[in-house]
N, C-alpha and C positions, 0 to 999 in steps of 0.2 A: 198823331198815331195813338191808338188805344189797344187794349187787350180785353177780349170778351171770353170769360170762362164758359166752356160748353159741356164739360163732363168731369166727373170725379170718381175715384175708386179708393176703397180702404181695405187692406188685407186684414184678415182676422188672425191675430196672434196675441198671446197673453200679455206680453210686455215687450214692445219694440224699444231696444236700447239705442240703436244707431241706424241711420240710413247709410248704405254703402255706395251703390252706383245705380245709374239709370242709363239704359242703352236703347237704341232703335234698331230693328231688323225687319226688313220688308214692311209688312203691315202690323208689326208687333212693337210694343213697349215692354222692355224687360227691366225689372227693378230688383235690387238686392237689399235686404234688411238683416240686421243682427238682432235677435230676440232671445229672451231668457225663459227657460222652462225648468222649474225645480232646481234652480241654481246651476243649470247647464246651458251654455250658449248654443244657439242654433242659427243657421243661415236660412232665411226665408226668401225664395226667389219666386216672383210672380211674372206672368206674361199676359198682357192685355192687348185687345184690339186697339189700334191707333184711333179709330174713328170715334168710338164711344166709351173706351176704357173698360169694356166688358171682359171678364176673366176668361182666358183660354186654358192656362194650366198654372199650377202652383206646386212648388217642391220645397221640402225641408231637409236640411242636412245638419247633423250634429257636429259641433265644433266651433272654434273661434276663428272667423275669417276676417282678414284685414283689407282685402282689395279684390277688385274684379277687372277683367279686361274683356273687350268684345272684338270678335273677328266677324267676317261676313256670314259664317255658318255656326260659330260656337261662342259661348261665353265661358270664361275660365276664371275660377275663384281660388284664392290662395289663403292659407292659414296653417293650421296643424297638419293639413294635407292639401292636395290640389285636386280639384274636380273640373272636368270639361263637360259642358252640357250642350246638347243639340238645341239651337235656338228655336226651331220649329216645334219640337215636341217636349223639350225639357228632359229627355232621356240622357243618362250618363254615357258619354262617349268613351272616356277613360278616366281613371282615378289613380292617384299616386299617394300612397301612405308614407309618412315619415316616422322613423324610429329614433326617439331621443332628440329629435330636432323639430323646429318649427320654421315655416317659410315666412320670414319677417318682411320681405319686400320682393318686388318682381317688376319686370317690364317685358313687352312683347313687340316684335316687328318682323314682318315677312315670315310668319310661321316659326319664329325662333323665340323661345321664352328664356330669359335670364332670371333665375331666382336665387335669392340668398337664403341659406338655411343656417340658423343658429342652434348650437347644441344647448339643450336645456340644462345639463349639468355643468357646462363650462362655457359661459357666454363670451369668453375671449377667443374661442375657436369658431370659425365660420366655414361654410362650404358653399362654393359657387357651382351651380349647375346650369347647363344650357340644354333645354328640352325641345323636342319637336312638338309644336303645338297641335299637330294633327293626330298623333298617336301617343304622346307622352314619353316617347323613348329618349334616353339620355344621349346627347351628341358628344358632350365632354363635361368633365367635372374636375374640381380641384379643391383641396382643403387649405385654408389659410389660418395660421396661428395668430390671428388678430381679429378684433371685432369689426365686421363690415356693417355699416349703418344702413346703406340702401343702394340700389341701382338708381343712379340719378337719371340717366338718359340712355336710350339706344338710338343711334343715328348713323345711317349709311354703313351698316355692317360693323360698327364699333360700339362697344358698351363702356359706359363710364360709371364707376361705382366709388363710393366714399368709404374710407377705412379710418376707424378711430376718430371720426368727426374732424378729420384734418387732411388726410391724404386722398387724392383722387387718382385712380388707376384707369387707364384706357387700354382695353383689350380687344382683340379681334373676335367678333361674335362667332365666326365659323370654327375657330381652333382654340380659343381661350388664351392665345399667345399675348403676352404683355407688350404693349407698344410704347407707353411712357408712363411716368409717375410724376406728380406735382403735389406741392403741399399748400396749406392755407386755404383749404376748401371747407364748405359747410354743407348743410343738408339740402336746401331747396335750390333747384336749378332747372334750366331749360336751354335749348339751342336757339341762337339768333344768327342766321347766316353762317359765317365761319367762326363763330364765337360761342363759348359756353358762358351763360349768364347765371351767376349765383346770387342768391339773396343771403346776406349776412347781417343779422340784426336789422337796422333800418337803411342799409346801403345795398346797392347793386355792384357786383364785381364782374368784370369782363375778362375772359381768358381765351387764349388761342386753342382751337380744336386740334391743331396739328401737334402741339408740344406741351400744352398746359401752362404756357407762360402768361403771367398777369399783364393785361393791357392797360386797363384803367378802372377807376372806381367812381361811383357817384352816390352821394348821400341823398336819398329820396326825401326823407323828412328828419328834422332834428330830433334827437332822443329827448324824451321828457325826463326831468330829474325828480328825485324824491320818491316817496312811497304813498300809497293810498290804503287806508284801512276800511274794509268792507264788513259790515255787521251781518252775521248769519243768525239763524234761529238758535243755534247752540253755541254761539261764541262769535269771535271776529278773526279775520285774517288780514295780513299785510301783503300787498303786492307792489313790486317795483313798477313805477310809472313808465319806465323805459320799455316794458313789455308791450305797451299799447302801440309803440312805434314799429314793432317788428313786422317785417314783410311776411305776409301769409301766402300769397300766390302771385305768380308772374304769368301774364297772358300776352303772347306775341300776336300782333295784328299787322300783316303786310310787311314791307321791307324797312319801314322807318318809324314804327310806332310800337311802344311797349306799354301795356297797362299793368299796374301792380296795385294790390290793396294790402293795407296793414291789418293787424289783428284787431284794431279798434274800429275798422270799417271804412277808413278813408281810402278812396280810389284816386290814383295818380295816373295821368296820361303823359308819357314821356316820348319826346321826339328824338330820334337817333340820326345823326349825320356822320358821314365819313369824309375825311380830308387827307390828302397826301401832305406829309411834312417835308422839310428840307432834305431829309435823309432818304426820301422815297418811300417811307413806310406809311401805313394808314393809321391816322388818329381817329378815335371815336369821341364824338361830342354828344353829351346828353343834356337836354333842356326840357324843363317842365312845361307842358302845353296848358294843362289845367288840373285841378283836383276837386274832389267832391267828398264831403263828409256825410256818410250815411246816418240817418236818423233812427231813433227808437231802438237802438241796440241795447240789449241787456248786458250791462257791464259786469254783472255777477258771473257771467259765463264767457268772459272775453277770451279765455284760453281755447274755447270752441266756438269761433265766430259764426254767427248766423247771418252772413251777408254774402250770399252767392252772387257772382258777377259773370256775365257772359257777353260776347260781342256778336252781333248779327248784322246781316245786310238785307234790307227790304226795299224794293223799288230803287235799286242802284244807290242807296244811301246807307251808311253804317250807323248803328246805334249801340249804345251800352245799356244793358238791362241789369238793374241792381235790385236784389230782394232785400227788403228791410223788415225783418221779423215777420209777424203774422199780419201786419197792417198794410204795408205799402209795397208796390213794385214801381220803381222809378225808371223812366225811359229818358236817356240823355242823348243828345247829338254827339256822336263819337268825335267829330272834328273839333267842336268848340267846347264841349262839356255842358252846353246849355240844357236845362231841364225842359223836356218837351211835354211830358205828361206824368201824372201820378195815378196809378190804378190801385184801388182798394178792393182786392178780391175776397176779403173776409175768409182767409184760410183758417181752418179749425186748429191747426198746429203750426209750429215754427217752421218757416221755409228754410231748406238746407241746400237744395240743388235745382238748377235750371238747365233744361235741354231745349234747343231750338232746332227745328227741321222744317225747311221751306217756310210756309206761312203759319205754322203751328208752333206753340210753345208749351212745354210740359214742366210742371212744378212738382218737386218731390219734397214732402214735408215729413216732420217727425210723426211717430206712432202709426206709420203705414199709409199715410194719405198721399195720393197722386191726383193732380188736377191737369186738365187740358184746356188751352185757350187758343184763340185765333187773333191775329193782328188785324185791326181795322183802321182805315185811313179816311 
Protein backbone atom coordinates (compact mmCIF):
# COMPACT_ATOMS: atom_id res chain seq x y z
CA UNK A 1 0.00 0.00 0.00
CA UNK A 2 1.25 3.49 -0.88
CA UNK A 3 0.07 7.09 -0.59
CA UNK A 4 0.13 9.49 -3.53
CA UNK A 5 -0.04 13.23 -2.79
CA UNK A 6 -2.53 14.85 -5.19
CA UNK A 7 -3.12 18.40 -3.88
CA UNK A 8 -1.82 20.99 -1.42
CA UNK A 9 -2.90 24.31 0.07
CA UNK A 10 -1.27 27.00 2.23
CA UNK A 11 -3.14 29.69 4.08
CA UNK A 12 -1.65 33.18 4.02
CA UNK A 13 -0.99 34.41 7.54
CA UNK A 14 1.93 36.37 8.94
CA UNK A 15 3.02 33.85 11.53
CA UNK A 16 1.29 30.52 12.14
CA UNK A 17 2.13 29.45 15.71
CA UNK A 18 0.11 26.26 16.10
CA UNK A 19 -2.17 23.95 14.15
CA UNK A 20 -5.40 23.38 16.05
CA UNK A 21 -7.76 20.94 14.31
CA UNK A 22 -8.77 19.52 10.95
CA UNK A 23 -12.35 18.40 10.20
CA UNK A 24 -14.37 17.10 7.25
CA UNK A 25 -17.92 18.20 6.42
CA UNK A 26 -19.71 17.08 3.24
CA UNK A 27 -17.27 18.07 0.47
CA UNK A 28 -15.26 20.43 2.70
CA UNK A 29 -12.03 20.27 4.69
CA UNK A 30 -12.03 22.76 7.61
CA UNK A 31 -8.75 23.66 9.34
CA UNK A 32 -8.00 25.87 12.34
CA UNK A 33 -4.66 27.61 13.01
CA UNK A 34 -3.43 29.95 15.71
CA UNK A 35 -1.43 32.86 14.31
CA UNK A 36 0.05 36.07 15.61
CA UNK A 37 -0.38 39.62 14.34
CA UNK A 38 1.26 42.56 16.14
CA UNK A 39 1.67 40.46 19.32
CA UNK A 40 -2.05 39.54 19.33
CA UNK A 41 -3.22 35.95 18.75
CA UNK A 42 -5.81 35.22 16.06
CA UNK A 43 -7.69 32.10 15.01
CA UNK A 44 -7.49 31.48 11.25
CA UNK A 45 -10.13 29.06 9.93
CA UNK A 46 -10.00 27.86 6.33
CA UNK A 47 -12.53 25.80 4.38
CA UNK A 48 -11.32 24.04 1.21
CA UNK A 49 -12.90 21.72 -1.35
CA UNK A 50 -12.01 18.10 -0.63
CA UNK A 51 -11.18 17.28 -4.24
CA UNK A 52 -8.46 19.81 -5.01
CA UNK A 53 -8.06 21.82 -1.74
CA UNK A 54 -9.14 25.02 -3.50
CA UNK A 55 -10.24 27.67 -0.99
CA UNK A 56 -13.99 28.18 -0.36
CA UNK A 57 -13.87 30.60 2.57
CA UNK A 58 -11.47 31.91 5.18
CA UNK A 59 -12.19 33.65 8.51
CA UNK A 60 -10.11 35.36 11.22
CA UNK A 61 -11.07 35.84 14.88
CA UNK A 62 -9.02 37.71 17.44
CA UNK A 63 -8.14 35.82 20.61
CA UNK A 64 -6.33 32.79 21.96
CA UNK A 65 -8.25 29.62 21.11
CA UNK A 66 -7.32 26.25 22.60
CA UNK A 67 -9.55 23.71 20.93
CA UNK A 68 -12.19 23.02 18.29
CA UNK A 69 -15.01 20.53 17.88
CA UNK A 70 -17.02 19.57 14.83
CA UNK A 71 -20.70 18.64 14.51
CA UNK A 72 -22.57 17.76 11.28
CA UNK A 73 -23.45 21.42 10.68
CA UNK A 74 -21.15 23.52 12.86
CA UNK A 75 -17.59 23.87 14.11
CA UNK A 76 -17.19 25.27 17.63
CA UNK A 77 -13.99 26.93 18.88
CA UNK A 78 -13.05 27.65 22.50
CA UNK A 79 -10.70 30.06 24.25
CA UNK A 80 -11.19 33.55 25.65
CA UNK A 81 -14.69 33.17 24.21
CA UNK A 82 -16.66 30.56 22.25
CA UNK A 83 -17.70 30.91 18.63
CA UNK A 84 -19.94 28.59 16.60
CA UNK A 85 -19.56 28.71 12.81
CA UNK A 86 -21.72 27.38 10.01
CA UNK A 87 -19.63 24.76 8.21
CA UNK A 88 -20.97 25.62 4.77
CA UNK A 89 -20.47 29.41 4.86
CA UNK A 90 -18.20 30.21 7.82
CA UNK A 91 -20.83 32.61 9.18
CA UNK A 92 -21.04 33.03 12.96
CA UNK A 93 -24.12 31.18 14.25
CA UNK A 94 -23.62 32.28 17.85
CA UNK A 95 -20.88 33.70 20.03
CA UNK A 96 -20.42 33.74 23.80
CA UNK A 97 -18.11 36.27 25.44
CA UNK A 98 -16.50 35.61 28.82
CA UNK A 99 -15.79 38.32 31.42
CA UNK A 100 -12.73 37.77 33.65
CA UNK A 101 -12.68 34.10 32.66
CA UNK A 102 -11.28 31.92 29.89
CA UNK A 103 -12.55 28.58 28.59
CA UNK A 104 -9.62 26.26 29.31
CA UNK A 105 -11.21 23.01 28.15
CA UNK A 106 -14.39 21.56 26.75
CA UNK A 107 -16.08 18.57 25.18
CA UNK A 108 -19.26 17.97 23.22
CA UNK A 109 -21.79 15.18 22.71
CA UNK A 110 -25.36 15.13 21.41
CA UNK A 111 -25.59 18.94 21.13
CA UNK A 112 -24.40 19.40 24.72
CA UNK A 113 -21.16 21.28 25.42
CA UNK A 114 -19.46 20.96 28.78
CA UNK A 115 -16.94 23.78 29.17
CA UNK A 116 -14.65 24.66 32.05
CA UNK A 117 -14.01 28.35 32.68
CA UNK A 118 -11.16 29.57 34.86
CA UNK A 119 -11.22 32.97 36.53
CA UNK A 120 -8.24 35.05 35.38
CA UNK A 121 -7.82 36.81 38.73
CA UNK A 122 -8.23 33.65 40.83
CA UNK A 123 -7.23 30.39 39.16
CA UNK A 124 -8.36 28.36 42.19
CA UNK A 125 -11.98 29.05 41.26
CA UNK A 126 -13.57 27.38 38.22
CA UNK A 127 -16.99 27.48 36.62
CA UNK A 128 -18.63 24.56 34.83
CA UNK A 129 -21.20 25.31 32.16
CA UNK A 130 -23.37 23.07 30.05
CA UNK A 131 -24.35 24.84 26.82
CA UNK A 132 -26.74 24.02 24.03
CA UNK A 133 -24.48 23.58 20.97
CA UNK A 134 -27.24 24.76 18.61
CA UNK A 135 -27.83 28.25 20.08
CA UNK A 136 -25.26 28.65 22.90
CA UNK A 137 -27.88 28.93 25.64
CA UNK A 138 -26.89 27.86 29.17
CA UNK A 139 -28.56 24.63 30.31
CA UNK A 140 -26.92 24.60 33.74
CA UNK A 141 -23.86 26.06 35.45
CA UNK A 142 -22.10 25.94 38.79
CA UNK A 143 -19.05 27.49 40.44
CA UNK A 144 -16.41 25.31 42.09
CA UNK A 145 -13.93 26.74 44.58
CA UNK A 146 -11.10 24.57 43.30
CA UNK A 147 -9.10 24.36 40.09
CA UNK A 148 -10.61 22.10 37.44
CA UNK A 149 -8.00 20.92 34.98
CA UNK A 150 -10.15 19.60 32.16
CA UNK A 151 -13.22 17.73 30.99
CA UNK A 152 -11.76 14.29 30.43
CA UNK A 153 -14.69 12.60 28.70
CA UNK A 154 -18.40 12.83 27.92
CA UNK A 155 -19.97 9.39 27.54
CA UNK A 156 -23.60 8.24 27.59
CA UNK A 157 -24.93 11.46 29.17
CA UNK A 158 -22.23 11.52 31.86
CA UNK A 159 -19.34 13.98 32.03
CA UNK A 160 -16.07 13.18 33.78
CA UNK A 161 -13.78 16.06 34.77
CA UNK A 162 -10.52 16.34 36.70
CA UNK A 163 -10.09 18.60 39.70
CA UNK A 164 -6.71 19.70 41.09
CA UNK A 165 -4.94 17.05 38.95
CA UNK A 166 -6.18 14.40 41.36
CA UNK A 167 -9.94 13.99 41.79
CA UNK A 168 -12.34 12.85 39.08
CA UNK A 169 -15.98 13.88 39.26
CA UNK A 170 -18.75 12.14 37.37
CA UNK A 171 -21.82 14.32 36.78
CA UNK A 172 -25.09 14.01 34.88
CA UNK A 173 -24.79 16.02 31.64
CA UNK A 174 -28.48 17.00 31.66
CA UNK A 175 -28.60 18.39 35.21
CA UNK A 176 -25.02 18.77 36.51
CA UNK A 177 -25.90 16.56 39.46
CA UNK A 178 -22.89 14.82 40.99
CA UNK A 179 -22.92 11.01 40.65
CA UNK A 180 -19.58 10.03 42.20
CA UNK A 181 -16.09 11.29 43.15
CA UNK A 182 -12.84 9.29 43.03
CA UNK A 183 -9.19 10.23 43.54
CA UNK A 184 -5.77 9.39 42.09
CA UNK A 185 -6.61 10.56 38.57
CA UNK A 186 -4.44 12.44 36.07
CA UNK A 187 -5.01 14.42 32.86
CA UNK A 188 -5.13 12.13 29.85
CA UNK A 189 -7.97 9.62 29.51
CA UNK A 190 -10.59 7.95 27.38
CA UNK A 191 -13.38 5.35 27.54
CA UNK A 192 -12.83 1.65 26.84
CA UNK A 193 -16.13 -0.28 27.09
CA UNK A 194 -17.14 -0.06 30.78
CA UNK A 195 -13.85 1.44 31.93
CA UNK A 196 -12.12 4.80 32.12
CA UNK A 197 -8.54 4.44 30.88
CA UNK A 198 -6.12 7.02 32.24
CA UNK A 199 -2.53 7.71 31.24
CA UNK A 200 -0.34 8.51 34.22
CA UNK A 201 3.32 9.01 33.36
CA UNK A 202 4.29 5.79 31.52
CA UNK A 203 1.40 3.64 32.83
CA UNK A 204 -2.23 2.96 31.93
CA UNK A 205 -4.75 2.87 34.76
CA UNK A 206 -8.20 1.27 34.41
CA UNK A 207 -11.17 2.50 36.49
CA UNK A 208 -14.83 1.55 36.64
CA UNK A 209 -17.21 3.95 34.87
CA UNK A 210 -19.88 3.15 37.42
CA UNK A 211 -18.11 4.27 40.59
CA UNK A 212 -14.54 5.32 39.76
CA UNK A 213 -13.01 2.32 41.52
CA UNK A 214 -9.47 1.42 40.42
CA UNK A 215 -9.42 -1.93 38.56
CA UNK A 216 -5.85 -2.49 37.39
CA UNK A 217 -2.68 -0.77 36.15
CA UNK A 218 -0.21 -1.60 33.40
CA UNK A 219 3.24 -0.10 32.86
CA UNK A 220 3.50 0.47 29.12
CA UNK A 221 7.21 1.23 29.13
CA UNK A 222 9.85 1.48 31.86
CA UNK A 223 10.74 5.03 32.83
CA UNK A 224 14.15 6.23 31.73
CA UNK A 225 16.46 7.37 34.50
CA UNK A 226 18.76 10.36 34.71
CA UNK A 227 18.88 13.64 32.83
CA UNK A 228 19.80 14.85 29.36
CA UNK A 229 21.51 18.17 28.69
CA UNK A 230 20.53 19.80 25.38
CA UNK A 231 22.57 22.66 23.96
CA UNK A 232 20.68 25.63 22.53
CA UNK A 233 21.95 28.72 20.74
CA UNK A 234 21.89 30.84 23.90
CA UNK A 235 22.70 28.20 26.51
CA UNK A 236 21.74 24.73 27.63
CA UNK A 237 18.85 23.08 29.50
CA UNK A 238 18.48 19.86 31.44
CA UNK A 239 15.51 17.54 30.92
CA UNK A 240 14.50 14.49 32.93
CA UNK A 241 14.79 11.38 30.77
CA UNK A 242 11.60 10.04 32.34
CA UNK A 243 9.66 12.64 30.29
CA UNK A 244 10.47 10.68 27.13
CA UNK A 245 8.44 7.73 28.48
CA UNK A 246 5.28 9.71 29.27
CA UNK A 247 2.18 8.61 27.38
CA UNK A 248 1.01 11.36 25.05
CA UNK A 249 -2.10 9.81 23.46
CA UNK A 250 -4.45 6.84 23.79
CA UNK A 251 -6.30 5.45 20.76
CA UNK A 252 -8.97 2.75 21.17
CA UNK A 253 -9.46 0.39 18.23
CA UNK A 254 -12.17 -2.27 18.41
CA UNK A 255 -13.02 -4.21 21.55
CA UNK A 256 -9.63 -5.65 22.42
CA UNK A 257 -6.87 -3.35 21.16
CA UNK A 258 -5.49 -0.08 22.54
CA UNK A 259 -2.76 1.94 20.82
CA UNK A 260 -0.73 4.45 22.81
CA UNK A 261 2.29 6.54 21.95
CA UNK A 262 4.80 8.19 24.21
CA UNK A 263 6.17 11.69 24.04
CA UNK A 264 9.34 10.38 22.39
CA UNK A 265 7.34 8.83 19.54
CA UNK A 266 7.23 5.12 20.44
CA UNK A 267 3.91 3.49 19.46
CA UNK A 268 2.62 0.54 21.51
CA UNK A 269 -0.16 -1.86 20.48
CA UNK A 270 -1.74 -3.45 23.56
CA UNK A 271 -4.17 -6.38 23.56
CA UNK A 272 -6.89 -6.31 26.23
CA UNK A 273 -8.55 -9.49 27.49
CA UNK A 274 -11.21 -9.94 30.17
CA UNK A 275 -11.53 -12.99 32.41
CA UNK A 276 -13.87 -13.94 35.24
CA UNK A 277 -12.05 -14.56 38.52
CA UNK A 278 -13.06 -16.93 41.32
CA UNK A 279 -15.21 -14.22 42.92
CA UNK A 280 -17.20 -13.78 39.71
CA UNK A 281 -15.69 -10.37 38.97
CA UNK A 282 -14.02 -9.43 35.69
CA UNK A 283 -10.24 -9.10 35.60
CA UNK A 284 -8.50 -7.10 32.86
CA UNK A 285 -5.29 -8.44 31.36
CA UNK A 286 -3.03 -6.21 29.25
CA UNK A 287 -0.33 -7.61 26.98
CA UNK A 288 1.94 -5.85 24.51
CA UNK A 289 1.39 -7.07 20.94
CA UNK A 290 4.15 -4.94 19.38
CA UNK A 291 5.82 -1.54 19.55
CA UNK A 292 7.45 0.72 17.00
CA UNK A 293 10.02 3.50 17.55
CA UNK A 294 9.35 6.45 15.26
CA UNK A 295 12.43 7.84 13.54
CA UNK A 296 13.72 11.33 12.76
CA UNK A 297 12.08 12.99 15.77
CA UNK A 298 13.48 16.36 16.81
CA UNK A 299 14.20 15.71 20.47
CA UNK A 300 14.76 19.41 21.05
CA UNK A 301 10.98 19.70 20.84
CA UNK A 302 9.91 16.52 22.56
CA UNK A 303 7.46 18.43 24.78
CA UNK A 304 5.51 19.08 21.56
CA UNK A 305 5.82 15.74 19.74
CA UNK A 306 5.61 15.76 15.95
CA UNK A 307 4.47 12.16 15.60
CA UNK A 308 0.79 12.05 14.66
CA UNK A 309 -0.75 8.57 14.58
CA UNK A 310 -4.06 7.31 13.28
CA UNK A 311 -5.74 3.97 12.61
CA UNK A 312 -7.59 3.24 9.37
CA UNK A 313 -9.22 0.38 7.50
CA UNK A 314 -8.69 -0.14 3.78
CA UNK A 315 -10.01 -3.19 1.87
CA UNK A 316 -11.02 -4.97 5.10
CA UNK A 317 -7.59 -4.63 6.66
CA UNK A 318 -6.47 -2.27 9.42
CA UNK A 319 -3.35 -0.11 9.22
CA UNK A 320 -1.48 2.23 11.55
CA UNK A 321 -0.36 5.46 9.86
CA UNK A 322 2.51 7.29 11.59
CA UNK A 323 3.94 10.67 10.58
CA UNK A 324 7.65 11.10 11.24
CA UNK A 325 8.52 14.82 10.97
CA UNK A 326 8.81 16.26 7.45
CA UNK A 327 10.35 13.21 5.83
CA UNK A 328 8.46 9.97 6.30
CA UNK A 329 4.95 8.59 6.64
CA UNK A 330 5.13 4.98 7.81
CA UNK A 331 2.35 2.46 7.15
CA UNK A 332 2.27 -0.50 9.54
CA UNK A 333 0.12 -3.62 9.63
CA UNK A 334 -2.11 -2.96 12.64
CA UNK A 335 -2.26 -6.63 13.62
CA UNK A 336 1.45 -7.43 13.58
CA UNK A 337 3.17 -4.03 13.59
CA UNK A 338 5.09 -5.01 10.46
CA UNK A 339 6.24 -2.10 8.32
CA UNK A 340 4.43 -2.23 4.97
CA UNK A 341 5.77 0.87 3.30
CA UNK A 342 7.46 4.21 3.90
CA UNK A 343 6.29 7.23 1.94
CA UNK A 344 8.43 10.34 1.56
CA UNK A 345 5.96 13.07 0.55
CA UNK A 346 8.48 15.93 0.96
CA UNK A 347 6.31 18.11 3.18
CA UNK A 348 7.57 21.68 3.35
CA UNK A 349 6.92 21.87 7.11
CA UNK A 350 6.65 19.54 10.12
CA UNK A 351 3.62 17.23 10.01
CA UNK A 352 1.30 17.58 13.03
CA UNK A 353 -2.09 16.02 12.22
CA UNK A 354 -3.49 13.26 10.02
CA UNK A 355 -7.14 12.81 8.97
CA UNK A 356 -8.43 9.82 6.99
CA UNK A 357 -11.77 9.61 5.18
CA UNK A 358 -12.61 6.72 2.86
CA UNK A 359 -9.64 6.30 0.49
CA UNK A 360 -8.31 9.83 1.04
CA UNK A 361 -5.77 11.01 3.61
CA UNK A 362 -5.16 14.62 4.67
CA UNK A 363 -1.98 15.93 6.30
CA UNK A 364 -1.96 19.14 8.35
CA UNK A 365 1.48 20.68 8.76
CA UNK A 366 2.97 23.69 10.49
CA UNK A 367 2.82 27.19 9.00
CA UNK A 368 -0.55 26.65 7.34
CA UNK A 369 0.14 23.76 4.95
CA UNK A 370 -2.45 21.05 4.13
CA UNK A 371 -1.84 18.11 1.78
CA UNK A 372 -4.23 15.58 0.29
CA UNK A 373 -3.29 12.06 -0.71
CA UNK A 374 -4.88 8.83 -1.96
CA UNK A 375 -4.20 5.25 -0.97
CA UNK A 376 -2.85 3.04 -3.77
CA UNK A 377 -2.62 -0.73 -3.66
